Backbone as CSV, one residue per row, in Angstrom:
resi,resn,N_x,N_y,N_z,CA_x,CA_y,CA_z,C_x,C_y,C_z
1,MET,0.845,-1.186,0.000,0.000,0.000,0.000,0.882,1.237,0.000
2,ALA,0.644,2.143,-0.918,1.474,3.341,-1.043,1.242,4.288,0.127
3,ILE,2.328,4.922,0.575,2.217,5.959,1.596,1.871,7.269,0.909
4,LYS,0.811,7.903,1.359,0.370,9.153,0.740,1.197,10.318,1.266
5,THR,1.615,11.173,0.357,2.293,12.413,0.708,1.563,13.557,0.007
6,GLY,2.101,14.752,0.131,1.466,15.891,-0.503,1.574,15.876,-2.011
7,ARG,2.472,15.064,-2.552,2.708,15.058,-3.996,2.415,13.727,-4.661
8,SER,2.197,12.685,-3.880,1.993,11.377,-4.495,1.171,10.461,-3.596
9,ASP,0.323,9.654,-4.210,-0.425,8.640,-3.466,-0.299,7.269,-4.130
10,LYS,0.754,7.117,-4.951,0.993,5.857,-5.650,2.421,5.387,-5.385
11,VAL,2.647,4.096,-5.561,4.001,3.566,-5.425,4.811,3.931,-6.665
12,ALA,6.117,3.926,-6.523,6.995,4.120,-7.676,7.156,2.788,-8.399
13,GLU,7.594,2.854,-9.632,7.798,1.645,-10.437,9.285,1.301,-10.452
14,VAL,9.588,0.042,-10.148,10.972,-0.431,-10.172,11.159,-1.316,-11.402
15,ILE,12.045,-0.902,-12.288,12.299,-1.638,-13.529,13.687,-2.278,-13.434
16,ILE,13.747,-3.583,-13.579,15.007,-4.320,-13.419,15.383,-5.003,-14.732
17,ASP,16.609,-4.778,-15.175,17.147,-5.477,-16.342,17.752,-6.786,-15.830
18,HIS,16.984,-7.837,-15.883,17.397,-9.106,-15.291,18.579,-9.741,-16.022
19,GLU,18.789,-9.383,-17.277,19.929,-9.937,-18.010,21.245,-9.393,-17.465
20,LYS,21.225,-8.168,-16.960,22.436,-7.562,-16.407,22.601,-7.863,-14.919
21,CYS,21.509,-8.232,-14.254,21.528,-8.448,-12.803,22.390,-9.661,-12.443
22,THR,23.260,-9.478,-11.435,24.141,-10.566,-10.980,23.658,-11.192,-9.676
23,LEU,22.503,-10.763,-9.187,21.932,-11.270,-7.934,22.859,-11.036,-6.732
24,CYS,23.537,-9.898,-6.731,24.406,-9.587,-5.590,23.575,-9.344,-4.327
25,GLY,22.322,-8.924,-4.493,21.411,-8.747,-3.367,21.502,-7.411,-2.647
26,LEU,22.388,-6.532,-3.107,22.539,-5.246,-2.422,21.247,-4.428,-2.450
27,CYS,20.517,-4.519,-3.548,19.272,-3.750,-3.664,18.258,-4.184,-2.612
28,THR,18.219,-5.467,-2.313,17.262,-5.950,-1.307,17.703,-5.583,0.107
29,VAL,19.019,-5.396,0.276,19.531,-5.010,1.594,19.123,-3.586,1.932
30,VAL,19.242,-2.672,0.951,18.964,-1.258,1.220,17.488,-0.909,1.060
31,CYS,16.692,-1.832,0.527,15.264,-1.556,0.297,14.490,-1.740,1.598
32,LYS,14.182,-0.635,2.277,13.502,-0.715,3.567,11.978,-0.678,3.430
33,GLY,11.489,-0.302,2.249,10.050,-0.406,2.008,9.648,-1.846,1.748
34,ALA,10.642,-2.673,1.441,10.539,-4.134,1.307,9.860,-4.673,0.056
35,PRO,9.643,-3.899,-1.007,9.054,-4.530,-2.198,10.050,-5.411,-2.957
36,LEU,11.352,-5.226,-2.706,12.354,-6.023,-3.419,12.783,-7.220,-2.583
37,TYR,12.823,-8.381,-3.215,13.276,-9.598,-2.543,13.753,-10.578,-3.602
38,ILE,14.606,-11.498,-3.179,15.133,-12.502,-4.102,14.403,-13.821,-3.892
39,GLU,13.914,-14.355,-4.970,13.239,-15.663,-4.928,13.388,-16.312,-6.288
40,ASN,13.688,-17.606,-6.298,13.871,-18.366,-7.544,14.954,-17.727,-8.423
41,ASP,16.071,-17.333,-7.779,17.216,-16.764,-8.500,16.835,-15.531,-9.321
42,ARG,16.028,-14.664,-8.710,15.566,-13.477,-9.426,15.166,-12.400,-8.411
43,VAL,15.515,-11.167,-8.700,15.041,-10.061,-7.861,13.609,-9.745,-8.270
44,ASN,12.705,-9.867,-7.307,11.285,-9.645,-7.576,10.811,-8.346,-6.925
45,VAL,9.705,-7.821,-7.440,9.102,-6.594,-6.912,7.663,-6.899,-6.513
46,ASP,7.333,-6.661,-5.265,5.974,-6.888,-4.772,5.556,-5.680,-3.929
47,HIS,4.720,-4.829,-4.502,4.328,-3.590,-3.827,3.325,-3.814,-2.699
48,SER,2.902,-5.037,-2.504,1.991,-5.311,-1.391,2.749,-5.543,-0.083
49,ARG,4.080,-5.641,-0.181,4.906,-5.867,1.009,5.151,-4.531,1.717
50,ILE,4.687,-4.442,2.951,4.819,-3.242,3.796,4.339,-2.008,3.039
51,PHE,5.266,-1.083,2.645,4.862,0.175,2.020,4.860,0.128,0.502
52,GLY,5.433,-0.924,-0.089,5.682,-0.856,-1.517,6.846,0.086,-1.771
53,CYS,7.114,0.415,-3.018,8.241,1.285,-3.343,7.886,2.738,-3.033
54,ILE,8.669,3.357,-2.148,8.415,4.748,-1.776,9.197,5.719,-2.662
55,GLY,9.979,5.183,-3.601,10.708,6.050,-4.521,11.963,6.662,-3.931
56,CYS,12.580,5.993,-2.969,13.791,6.554,-2.364,14.985,6.459,-3.314
57,GLY,14.953,5.482,-4.229,16.029,5.337,-5.208,17.272,4.644,-4.697
58,GLN,17.232,4.148,-3.459,18.415,3.515,-2.877,18.866,2.297,-3.683
59,CYS,17.905,1.523,-4.159,18.251,0.298,-4.902,19.010,0.640,-6.181
60,ALA,18.550,1.659,-6.903,19.226,2.064,-8.141,20.595,2.655,-7.838
61,ALA,20.699,3.373,-6.721,21.963,4.015,-6.376,23.034,3.015,-5.957
62,VAL,22.616,1.871,-5.383,23.584,0.902,-4.881,23.916,-0.170,-5.910
63,CYS,23.117,-0.294,-6.955,23.290,-1.373,-7.943,24.629,-1.259,-8.664
64,THR,25.439,-2.317,-8.568,26.775,-2.306,-9.169,26.728,-2.427,-10.689
65,GLU,25.638,-2.947,-11.221,25.533,-3.192,-12.667,24.666,-2.147,-13.364
66,ASN,24.170,-1.162,-12.605,23.312,-0.119,-13.176,22.135,-0.720,-13.949
67,CYS,21.500,-1.718,-13.327,20.417,-2.410,-14.031,19.046,-2.136,-13.410
68,ILE,18.967,-1.135,-12.504,17.694,-0.806,-11.864,17.321,0.637,-12.171
69,THR,16.071,0.821,-12.583,15.527,2.155,-12.828,14.289,2.329,-11.969
70,VAL,14.189,3.465,-11.313,13.021,3.763,-10.491,12.355,5.016,-11.047
71,VAL,11.067,4.928,-11.344,10.317,6.078,-11.862,9.020,6.213,-11.072
72,GLY,8.492,7.402,-11.061,7.252,7.657,-10.335,7.516,8.305,-8.991
73,ARG,6.454,8.700,-8.306,6.558,9.438,-7.045,7.483,10.642,-7.196
74,THR,7.352,11.320,-8.330,8.048,12.559,-8.719,9.497,12.357,-9.145
75,LEU,10.035,11.139,-9.103,11.393,10.922,-9.590,11.443,11.183,-11.095
76,LEU,12.414,11.978,-11.538,12.556,12.333,-12.948,13.867,11.781,-13.499
77,ASP,13.965,11.726,-14.825,15.219,11.311,-15.448,16.332,12.245,-14.993
78,GLY,17.411,11.662,-14.553,18.542,12.462,-14.106,18.586,12.675,-12.606
79,ASP,17.483,12.381,-11.910,17.489,12.537,-10.457,18.440,11.536,-9.803
80,ILE,18.548,10.363,-10.396,19.517,9.374,-9.929,20.660,9.360,-10.935
81,ALA,21.792,9.945,-10.567,22.917,10.097,-11.487,23.583,8.757,-11.748
82,ASP,24.202,8.631,-12.912,24.858,7.375,-13.280,26.075,7.092,-12.409
83,GLU,26.749,8.150,-11.972,27.971,7.942,-11.201,28.045,8.933,-10.042
84,LEU,28.728,8.519,-8.981,29.014,9.423,-7.878,30.110,10.405,-8.296
85,PRO,30.187,11.571,-7.664,31.303,12.478,-7.946,32.623,11.781,-7.632
86,PRO,33.704,12.141,-8.324,35.011,11.514,-8.068,35.410,11.649,-6.598
87,GLU,36.054,10.633,-6.078,36.444,10.607,-4.673,37.300,11.817,-4.295
88,GLU,38.160,12.224,-5.233,39.076,13.324,-4.911,38.358,14.678,-4.803
89,THR,37.117,14.754,-5.259,36.380,16.018,-5.157,35.598,16.138,-3.854
90,LYS,35.539,15.050,-3.087,34.807,15.102,-1.826,35.563,15.933,-0.796
91,ALA,34.810,16.706,-0.034,35.427,17.499,1.027,35.907,16.580,2.143
92,THR,37.086,16.860,2.663,37.571,16.122,3.819,36.872,16.672,5.065
93,TYR,37.025,15.973,6.176,36.447,16.466,7.424,36.996,17.846,7.768
94,ASP,38.302,18.021,7.620,38.916,19.307,7.949,38.389,20.426,7.049
95,GLN,38.188,20.121,5.773,37.647,21.122,4.852,36.214,21.488,5.221
96,LEU,35.412,20.471,5.536,34.031,20.724,5.926,33.973,21.522,7.220
97,LYS,34.789,21.130,8.189,34.792,21.845,9.464,35.249,23.284,9.281
98,SER,36.209,23.506,8.395,36.678,24.857,8.110,35.533,25.718,7.565
99,LEU,34.743,25.128,6.677,33.591,25.847,6.126,32.583,26.169,7.223
100,LEU,32.322,25.202,8.095,31.344,25.405,9.156,31.834,26.435,10.175
101,LEU,33.132,26.425,10.464,33.683,27.399,11.395,33.661,28.810,10.810
102,THR,33.784,28.888,9.501,33.768,30.188,8.823,32.374,30.796,8.802
103,ARG,31.359,29.945,8.723,29.979,30.436,8.592,29.543,31.215,9.821
104,ARG,28.942,32.367,9.572,28.324,33.179,10.616,26.922,33.548,10.151
105,SER,26.063,33.885,11.083,24.748,34.401,10.720,24.918,35.856,10.304
106,ILE,24.688,36.120,9.024,24.960,37.432,8.450,23.666,38.248,8.351
107,ARG,23.713,39.471,8.893,22.555,40.367,8.851,22.905,41.735,8.259
108,ASP,24.134,41.876,7.797,24.571,43.108,7.145,25.111,42.743,5.769
109,PHE,24.487,43.308,4.725,24.809,42.879,3.370,25.288,44.037,2.496
110,LYS,26.145,43.704,1.537,26.544,44.669,0.522,25.354,44.965,-0.400
111,LYS,25.458,46.028,-1.173,24.378,46.404,-2.085,24.243,45.413,-3.247
112,GLU,25.304,44.682,-3.512,25.345,43.753,-4.641,24.244,42.698,-4.537
113,GLU,23.557,42.464,-5.655,22.510,41.448,-5.702,23.131,40.064,-5.865
114,VAL,22.379,39.037,-5.524,22.841,37.662,-5.698,22.453,37.206,-7.109
115,PRO,23.420,36.828,-7.949,23.122,36.447,-9.330,22.226,35.204,-9.416
116,GLN,21.498,35.103,-10.511,20.574,33.994,-10.705,21.280,32.652,-10.698
117,ASP,22.464,32.580,-11.316,23.157,31.284,-11.368,23.580,30.829,-9.973
118,VAL,23.885,31.772,-9.087,24.243,31.421,-7.708,23.001,30.938,-6.960
119,ILE,21.872,31.601,-7.189,20.614,31.165,-6.570,20.299,29.729,-6.978
120,GLU,20.481,29.435,-8.261,20.188,28.096,-8.766,21.138,27.059,-8.168
121,LYS,22.389,27.431,-7.952,23.345,26.504,-7.332,22.948,26.202,-5.887
122,ILE,22.495,27.222,-5.168,22.066,27.024,-3.780,20.890,26.063,-3.725
123,ILE,19.903,26.286,-4.601,18.715,25.424,-4.623,19.079,24.012,-5.057
124,ASP,19.990,23.895,-6.035,20.400,22.575,-6.521,21.087,21.785,-5.415
125,ALA,21.957,22.449,-4.655,22.628,21.767,-3.537,21.620,21.377,-2.463
126,ALA,20.643,22.257,-2.205,19.630,21.974,-1.192,18.757,20.785,-1.584
127,SER,18.641,20.529,-2.890,17.801,19.419,-3.354,18.385,18.063,-3.009
128,THR,19.629,18.023,-2.527,20.233,16.750,-2.117,19.921,16.422,-0.660
129,ALA,19.217,17.296,0.028,18.925,17.083,1.450,17.997,15.888,1.648
130,PRO,18.192,15.138,2.724,17.279,14.020,3.029,15.944,14.541,3.521
131,MET,14.936,13.681,3.428,13.616,14.050,3.942,13.040,12.875,4.706
132,GLY,12.015,13.146,5.494,11.416,12.083,6.295,10.858,10.962,5.443
133,LEU,10.250,11.319,4.319,9.631,10.330,3.441,9.608,10.865,2.021
134,PRO,10.190,10.130,1.065,10.134,10.589,-0.325,8.696,10.521,-0.854
135,PRO,8.351,11.396,-1.812,9.182,12.479,-2.341,9.172,13.682,-1.420
136,SER,10.116,14.589,-1.616,10.176,15.782,-0.780,8.936,16.636,-0.994
137,ASP,8.281,17.008,0.104,7.133,17.903,0.038,7.522,19.357,0.315
138,VAL,8.823,19.612,0.400,9.288,20.972,0.688,9.036,21.879,-0.518
139,GLU,8.498,23.048,-0.271,8.308,24.075,-1.283,9.135,25.293,-0.893
140,ILE,9.592,26.033,-1.903,10.458,27.194,-1.648,9.862,28.440,-2.290
141,LEU,9.636,29.453,-1.480,9.277,30.779,-1.979,10.560,31.573,-2.099
142,VAL,10.907,31.995,-3.307,12.127,32.762,-3.546,11.757,34.228,-3.722
143,LEU,12.307,35.068,-2.862,12.110,36.516,-2.955,13.421,37.106,-3.461
144,LYS,13.457,37.415,-4.754,14.688,37.852,-5.404,14.699,39.369,-5.559
145,GLY,15.676,39.987,-4.952,15.812,41.430,-5.033,15.307,42.120,-3.775
146,ARG,15.937,43.223,-3.430,15.593,43.928,-2.193,14.150,44.408,-2.159
147,ASP,13.631,44.821,-3.311,12.252,45.321,-3.335,11.265,44.229,-2.933
148,LYS,11.481,43.022,-3.467,10.585,41.907,-3.154,10.731,41.499,-1.687
149,VAL,11.960,41.468,-1.205,12.200,41.091,0.196,11.580,42.131,1.125
150,LYS,11.756,43.410,0.790,11.212,44.484,1.621,9.686,44.448,1.636
151,GLN,9.078,44.159,0.491,7.621,44.074,0.425,7.108,42.959,1.333
152,PHE,7.777,41.819,1.288,7.382,40.702,2.134,7.559,41.069,3.607
153,SER,8.680,41.703,3.923,8.951,42.101,5.302,7.891,43.075,5.811
154,ASP,7.537,44.052,4.982,6.507,45.023,5.375,5.166,44.334,5.611
155,ASP,4.835,43.387,4.735,3.571,42.647,4.895,3.571,41.855,6.193
156,MET,4.706,41.244,6.518,4.783,40.447,7.736,4.680,41.328,8.979
157,ILE,5.353,42.462,8.966,5.312,43.350,10.133,3.909,43.915,10.328
158,THR,3.225,44.202,9.227,1.827,44.639,9.327,0.972,43.553,9.957
159,SER,1.206,42.310,9.554,0.474,41.180,10.128,0.780,41.034,11.614
160,MET,2.042,41.215,11.970,2.438,41.128,13.373,1.775,42.232,14.200
161,LYS,1.685,43.407,13.611,1.049,44.523,14.319,-0.408,44.204,14.629
162,GLN,-1.091,43.564,13.663,-2.491,43.193,13.855,-2.656,42.118,14.927
163,SER,-1.601,41.355,15.154,-1.660,40.280,16.151,-1.081,40.691,17.494
164,LYS,-0.624,41.933,17.600,0.091,42.346,18.801,-0.768,42.268,20.065
165,TRP,-2.088,42.394,19.908,-2.970,42.341,21.074,-2.811,41.015,21.835
166,MET,-2.421,39.973,21.101,-2.257,38.665,21.734,-1.129,38.649,22.755
167,PHE,-0.223,39.614,22.629,0.938,39.642,23.509,0.823,40.720,24.581
168,GLY,-0.332,41.381,24.621,-0.557,42.404,25.626,-0.822,41.812,26.993
169,PRO,-0.780,42.636,28.047,-0.943,42.139,29.423,-2.291,41.491,29.685
170,VAL,-3.366,42.010,29.087,-4.698,41.432,29.313,-4.789,40.039,28.691
171,ALA,-4.339,39.937,27.431,-4.381,38.636,26.745,-3.484,37.630,27.450
172,GLN,-2.319,38.083,27.898,-1.409,37.188,28.601,-1.999,36.692,29.912
173,LEU,-2.712,37.566,30.586,-3.348,37.183,31.845,-4.424,36.128,31.613
174,LEU,-5.191,36.295,30.530,-6.249,35.342,30.210,-5.677,34.001,29.755
175,MET,-4.561,34.041,29.054,-3.963,32.806,28.526,-3.085,32.079,29.538
176,ARG,-2.718,32.775,30.614,-1.758,32.222,31.561,-2.106,30.829,32.070
177,PRO,-3.380,30.518,32.381,-3.682,29.160,32.865,-3.508,28.080,31.798
178,PHE,-3.421,28.508,30.522,-3.419,27.527,29.437,-2.053,27.391,28.745
179,ILE,-1.079,28.208,29.154,0.242,28.119,28.534,1.284,27.787,29.600
180,LYS,2.377,27.205,29.150,3.439,26.810,30.065,4.217,28.034,30.544
181,LYS,4.879,27.865,31.662,5.679,28.938,32.236,6.738,29.413,31.243
182,GLU,7.381,28.454,30.563,8.437,28.809,29.620,7.893,29.645,28.462
183,THR,6.670,29.298,28.001,6.052,30.062,26.915,5.761,31.490,27.362
184,ALA,5.239,31.640,28.566,4.939,32.969,29.098,6.215,33.804,29.215
185,GLU,7.286,33.172,29.658,8.552,33.886,29.795,9.122,34.269,28.435
186,LEU,8.928,33.387,27.435,9.389,33.689,26.082,8.627,34.880,25.505
187,PHE,7.314,34.922,25.758,6.507,36.058,25.311,7.057,37.356,25.897
188,LYS,7.312,37.329,27.202,7.694,38.538,27.924,9.098,39.018,27.548
189,THR,10.046,38.076,27.448,11.440,38.471,27.262,11.886,38.531,25.805
190,PHE,11.088,37.942,24.897,11.512,37.908,23.492,10.454,38.460,22.533
191,LEU,9.268,37.861,22.523,8.287,38.209,21.503,7.805,39.656,21.607
192,VAL,7.463,40.088,22.804,6.955,41.452,22.964,8.020,42.489,22.603
193,PRO,9.247,42.401,23.148,10.293,43.356,22.733,10.605,43.282,21.246
194,MET,10.565,42.072,20.688,10.847,41.897,19.272,9.818,42.627,18.421
195,LEU,8.531,42.457,18.733,7.477,43.123,17.971,7.604,44.638,18.072
196,ASP,7.897,45.122,19.251,8.074,46.563,19.435,9.225,47.077,18.566
197,ALA,10.315,46.299,18.512,11.478,46.710,17.712,11.140,46.712,16.229
198,PHE,10.422,45.682,15.759,10.038,45.619,14.350,9.184,46.820,13.957
199,LEU,8.194,47.117,14.790,7.268,48.216,14.483,7.983,49.569,14.523
200,GLU,8.838,49.749,15.510,9.588,50.998,15.607,10.546,51.146,14.430
201,GLY,11.175,50.035,14.049,12.097,50.072,12.918,11.394,50.420,11.628
202,LYS,10.218,49.844,11.415,9.467,50.132,10.195,9.088,51.604,10.131
203,THR,8.703,52.172,11.276,8.375,53.600,11.338,9.573,54.463,10.953
204,ASP,10.769,54.011,11.342,11.997,54.757,11.049,12.598,54.382,9.693
205,GLY,11.884,53.532,8.925,12.385,53.139,7.615,13.432,52.052,7.640
206,LYS,13.537,51.331,8.745,14.511,50.255,8.865,13.810,48.894,8.791
207,ASP,14.482,47.934,8.214,13.950,46.572,8.146,14.703,45.703,9.145
208,LEU,14.144,45.563,10.330,14.786,44.778,11.382,14.320,43.321,11.370
209,LEU,13.480,42.977,10.405,13.003,41.596,10.286,13.853,40.813,9.295
210,LEU,14.019,41.355,8.079,14.800,40.665,7.051,16.049,41.449,6.665
211,TYR,16.348,42.510,7.406,17.627,43.210,7.340,18.007,43.706,5.944
212,ASN,16.999,44.100,5.180,17.252,44.663,3.848,18.102,43.724,2.992
213,ALA,17.860,42.438,3.125,18.623,41.431,2.372,18.241,41.478,0.888
214,PRO,19.177,41.156,0.006,18.876,41.143,-1.427,18.209,39.851,-1.902
215,LEU,18.149,38.854,-1.023,17.551,37.568,-1.397,17.016,36.891,-0.152
216,ALA,15.859,36.272,-0.280,15.296,35.499,0.827,14.570,34.283,0.271
217,MET,14.572,33.216,1.028,13.835,32.009,0.652,13.063,31.517,1.867
218,TYR,11.790,31.212,1.632,10.966,30.655,2.704,10.698,29.193,2.370
219,PHE,11.160,28.294,3.220,11.011,26.860,3.027,9.816,26.385,3.857
220,HIS,8.840,25.790,3.203,7.658,25.317,3.917,7.261,23.951,3.371
221,VAL,6.291,23.319,4.014,6.085,21.898,3.722,4.624,21.509,3.893
222,SER,4.208,20.464,3.185,2.830,19.980,3.261,2.564,19.315,4.615
223,PRO,1.301,19.174,4.998,0.976,18.546,6.286,1.301,17.061,6.336
224,TYR,1.598,16.449,5.191,1.944,15.032,5.181,3.404,14.796,5.567
225,ALA,4.223,15.823,5.428,5.664,15.660,5.584,6.100,15.812,7.030
226,ASP,7.320,15.415,7.293,7.920,15.631,8.604,8.140,17.136,8.785
227,SER,7.800,17.657,9.935,7.869,19.100,10.162,9.295,19.638,10.117
228,VAL,10.294,18.759,10.273,11.681,19.242,10.245,12.254,19.273,8.834
229,ASP,11.541,18.746,7.849,12.065,18.693,6.482,12.526,20.059,5.963
230,PRO,11.719,21.125,6.108,12.197,22.424,5.602,13.423,22.948,6.337
231,LEU,13.579,22.587,7.604,14.749,23.019,8.356,16.015,22.360,7.827
232,ILE,15.885,21.078,7.464,17.040,20.355,6.926,17.433,20.931,5.573
233,VAL,16.446,21.165,4.717,16.723,21.731,3.386,17.346,23.116,3.526
234,ALA,16.813,23.932,4.426,17.351,25.278,4.637,18.788,25.227,5.129
235,THR,19.103,24.241,5.970,20.478,24.089,6.461,21.430,23.761,5.317
236,TYR,21.003,22.856,4.431,21.818,22.545,3.255,22.017,23.796,2.403
237,ALA,20.951,24.580,2.220,21.038,25.804,1.421,22.002,26.796,2.063
238,MET,21.963,26.891,3.375,22.825,27.808,4.106,24.300,27.428,3.938
239,ILE,24.592,26.138,4.040,25.978,25.679,3.891,26.443,25.853,2.449
240,ALA,25.552,25.575,1.484,25.896,25.769,0.071,26.200,27.234,-0.201
241,ALA,25.389,28.125,0.361,25.604,29.561,0.169,26.966,29.978,0.700
242,GLU,27.333,29.459,1.870,28.631,29.797,2.465,29.768,29.391,1.540
243,SER,29.646,28.234,0.905,30.690,27.760,-0.001,30.823,28.644,-1.230
244,LEU,29.775,29.417,-1.537,29.756,30.303,-2.705,30.068,31.751,-2.332
245,GLY,30.447,31.962,-1.073,30.770,33.309,-0.631,29.563,34.150,-0.282
246,ILE,28.415,33.503,-0.112,27.167,34.197,0.216,26.858,34.001,1.694
247,GLY,26.639,35.090,2.409,26.243,34.999,3.805,24.754,34.725,3.924
248,SER,24.360,34.166,5.055,22.944,33.838,5.238,22.590,33.886,6.711
249,CYS,21.304,33.886,6.978,20.827,33.879,8.356,19.412,33.323,8.384
250,MET,19.157,32.391,9.298,17.808,31.856,9.470,16.970,32.832,10.289
251,ILE,15.747,33.063,9.830,14.817,33.953,10.517,13.605,33.121,10.945
252,GLY,13.519,32.843,12.229,12.460,31.960,12.710,11.149,32.655,13.026
253,THR,11.160,33.980,13.080,9.953,34.708,13.518,8.874,34.798,12.446
254,ILE,9.221,34.477,11.203,8.238,34.562,10.117,7.163,33.490,10.258
255,ALA,7.615,32.252,10.468,6.732,31.089,10.370,5.488,31.138,11.252
256,PRO,5.587,31.442,12.537,4.376,31.422,13.372,3.321,32.432,12.938
257,PHE,3.755,33.556,12.371,2.806,34.597,12.000,2.157,34.350,10.640
258,ILE,2.866,33.643,9.756,2.294,33.366,8.444,1.461,32.088,8.446
259,LYS,1.610,31.296,9.493,0.964,29.984,9.563,-0.548,30.058,9.330
260,HIS,-1.224,31.008,9.970,-2.677,31.092,9.876,-3.146,32.327,9.103
261,ASN,-2.224,32.976,8.412,-2.574,34.183,7.669,-2.923,33.813,6.224
262,LYS,-4.195,33.574,5.959,-4.631,33.139,4.632,-4.353,34.189,3.564
263,LYS,-4.498,35.463,3.938,-4.290,36.546,2.973,-2.858,36.555,2.465
264,LEU,-1.901,36.456,3.387,-0.497,36.460,2.983,-0.131,35.189,2.228
265,LYS,-0.665,34.068,2.666,-0.373,32.811,1.969,-0.838,32.866,0.519
266,LYS,-2.025,33.421,0.300,-2.535,33.533,-1.067,-1.680,34.485,-1.891
267,LYS,-1.291,35.605,-1.295,-0.496,36.598,-2.022,0.825,36.018,-2.478
268,TYR,1.451,35.190,-1.630,2.774,34.667,-1.953,2.740,33.204,-2.394
269,ALA,1.572,32.754,-2.829,1.410,31.415,-3.418,1.905,30.308,-2.491
270,ILE,1.590,30.451,-1.211,1.889,29.409,-0.233,0.601,28.655,0.054
271,SER,0.624,27.355,-0.131,-0.580,26.558,0.066,-1.179,26.814,1.449
272,LEU,-2.490,27.003,1.482,-3.162,27.301,2.743,-3.002,26.175,3.757
273,ARG,-2.845,24.963,3.261,-2.748,23.815,4.174,-1.334,23.605,4.710
274,ASN,-0.343,24.243,4.095,1.035,23.939,4.446,1.404,24.350,5.862
275,ARG,2.286,23.551,6.451,2.804,23.847,7.783,3.770,25.023,7.713
276,GLN,4.038,25.595,8.883,5.021,26.661,8.936,6.398,26.102,8.655
277,GLY,7.272,26.974,8.188,8.614,26.531,7.836,9.674,27.435,8.417
278,ILE,10.634,27.831,7.575,11.745,28.663,8.046,12.164,29.600,6.919
279,MET,12.491,30.838,7.283,12.971,31.824,6.323,14.483,31.902,6.388
280,LEU,15.113,32.042,5.218,16.561,32.180,5.136,16.855,33.399,4.276
281,ILE,17.648,34.342,4.810,18.034,35.512,4.036,19.475,35.340,3.565
282,PHE,19.785,35.931,2.390,21.095,35.760,1.771,21.631,37.097,1.270
283,GLY,22.940,37.152,1.123,23.579,38.302,0.504,25.078,38.257,0.712
284,TYR,25.790,39.110,-0.010,27.234,39.185,0.175,27.525,39.930,1.481
285,PRO,28.299,39.325,2.380,28.541,39.941,3.697,29.192,41.320,3.592
286,LYS,28.672,42.241,4.375,29.215,43.599,4.409,30.394,43.697,5.361
287,VAL,30.417,42.837,6.367,31.506,42.840,7.345,32.263,41.516,7.274
288,LYS,33.513,41.543,7.678,34.342,40.336,7.665,34.718,39.975,9.088
289,TYR,34.448,38.735,9.451,34.751,38.280,10.809,36.182,37.774,10.898
290,LYS,36.778,37.968,12.056,38.178,37.606,12.261,38.348,36.335,13.085
291,ARG,37.313,35.963,13.839,37.418,34.805,14.715,36.200,33.899,14.550
292,THR,36.383,32.632,14.913,35.286,31.671,14.842,34.565,31.607,16.188
293,ILE,33.358,31.065,16.142,32.550,30.913,17.356,31.943,29.515,17.354
294,LYS,32.077,28.822,18.466,31.391,27.537,18.641,30.411,27.663,19.793
295,ARG,29.370,26.840,19.770,28.362,26.846,20.821,28.440,25.543,21.608
296,THR,28.468,25.639,22.909,28.439,24.416,23.716,27.016,23.881,23.771
297,PHE,26.872,22.580,23.755,25.554,21.965,23.868,25.086,21.982,25.318
298,ALA,23.782,21.956,25.505,23.233,21.946,26.869,23.674,20.695,27.606
299,ASP,23.811,19.579,26.852,24.242,18.341,27.505,24.624,17.331,26.441
300,ILE,25.568,16.489,26.740,25.913,15.334,25.905,25.935,14.137,26.839
301,ASN,25.003,13.242,26.680,24.839,12.138,27.618,24.972,10.803,26.888
302,TYR,26.064,10.098,27.128,26.257,8.763,26.548,25.551,7.734,27.432
303,TYR,24.740,6.903,26.833,24.048,5.860,27.599,24.615,4.502,27.226
């Protein structure tokens, strides 16, 4: 039985060239949906087993003889490449760590716009991110250019202003029996001051929400998908941007306010049913950092 997602309610089709197949069995090892199995000296496909083919493509990717093709559930020609990148092109641990140590959350940008080919490279790299269940239900709203980003920011701040009553003392008093202590403290120490700063900044002609960025992307997802999927994709996009000399910063305050705003969702072609996601702003860094920063974890507990 096929697992339904926001983009597919059918199983993918697994096509096997049995003349080339050597029965190594690797495809059945990596197939966790379980439609692939070996019987009578042949790799068989049975979509009635557990989930059927979910279109993950693992079997085609592991096949030593390149004799498996997977189509359907949004998989397109070229999505499963014939060969892995050469081993010598892979980043070493030290190279990857160097990139991660270099990355900072950038909120000050040069006037220079982000070229289209760079935007496409960021999105292409982000498309390699894993997801809870194939196919990816992540959607991306691309706001290209300062005017578009500023318009979105102004719309969001207007929406926040309309919702500000929820954070006032009367509303907080009424909600207090129904919200956790930590939530109440977050409202008081973060959300209320943040909203005041956004509104004051807008009055003064400043964009304290999206920082006058030349590019922004909002990653959101269907209700069928894992809620962390857009966060993972955004993280891949952020790291890809860093490798291209583009600074970025995740903006978490957008998602809760756009979640139930039908007017804004319609204006920016965001499905009304979609879950909240994460905003990422991009641009060429205006300042250069001299030192790295690491964050200690709250706890690391080996069991």
